[in-house]
C-alpha positions in Angstrom: 0.0 0.0 0.0 2.9 2.3 0.6 4.2 1.7 -2.9 0.8 2.6 -4.3 0.7 5.8 -2.2 4.2 6.7 -3.5 3.2 6.0 -7.1 0.2 8.3 -6.7 2.5 11.2 -5.7 4.9 10.4 -8.5 2.2 10.3 -11.2 0.6 13.5 -9.8 3.9 15.2 -10.3 4.3 13.8 -13.8 0.7 15.0 -14.6 1.3 18.5 -13.3 4.6 18.6 -15.2 2.9 17.6 -18.4 0.1 20.0 -17.9 2.5 22.9 -17.3 4.4 22.1 -20.5 1.1 21.7 -22.4 0.2 25.3 -21.5 3.6 26.7 -22.7 4.0 24.6 -25.9 3.6 26.4 -29.2 3.3 23.6 -31.7 -0.1 21.7 -31.9 1.6 18.3 -32.2 3.7 19.0 -29.1 0.7 20.2 -27.2 -1.2 17.0 -28.0 1.8 15.0 -26.8 1.9 16.9 -23.5 -1.9 16.6 -23.1 -1.7 12.9 -23.7 1.0 12.5 -21.1 -1.0 14.6 -18.6 -4.2 12.6 -19.3 -2.4 9.3 -19.0 -0.8 10.3 -15.7 -4.1 11.4 -14.2 -5.8 8.2 -15.3 -3.1 6.2 -13.6 -3.6 8.3 -10.4 -7.4 7.7 -10.6 -6.9 3.9 -11.0 -4.4 3.8 -8.1 -6.7 5.8 -5.8 -9.6 3.4 -6.6 -7.3 0.4 -5.9 -6.1 2.0 -2.7 -9.6 2.7 -1.3 -10.8 -0.7 -2.3 -7.9 -2.2 -0.4 -8.7 -0.2 2.7 -12.4 -1.3 2.4 -11.3 -5.0 2.1 -9.1 -4.7 5.2 -12.0 -3.0 7.1 -14.4 -5.8 6.2 -11.8 -8.4 7.1 -11.5 -6.8 10.6 -15.3 -6.9 11.0 -15.5 -10.5 10.0 -12.8 -11.4 12.6 -14.8 -9.5 15.3 -17.9 -11.4 14.4 -16.0 -14.7 14.5 -14.8 -13.8 18.0 -18.3 -13.0 19.1 -19.6 -16.3 17.8 -16.8 -18.2 19.5 -17.5 -16.5 22.8 -21.2 -17.2 22.5 -20.5 -20.9 21.6 -18.3 -21.2 24.7 -20.9 -19.6 26.9 -23.6 -21.9 25.6 -21.4 -25.0 26.1 -20.6 -24.0 29.7 -24.3 -23.3 30.4 -25.3 -26.7 29.0 -22.8 -28.7 31.2 -24.2 -27.4 34.4 
């Protein structure tokens, strides 16, 4: 996850660099190249952010499932000990 976070910052930097050069370019072909680079960088940032938040969601759900498993285990132990009396 730290690698994805670092990649997000790197591609934001690349996107901003391409966007700045797009504004200052004179030739239309060069402008299109800089625009394509900026667009690609921001698409990569979007995909990485989606992956990052889906990973956080997956870890949150995993924690909740473990909590439910613990509650079920405690309840089963309580029922077993009550039935043996």
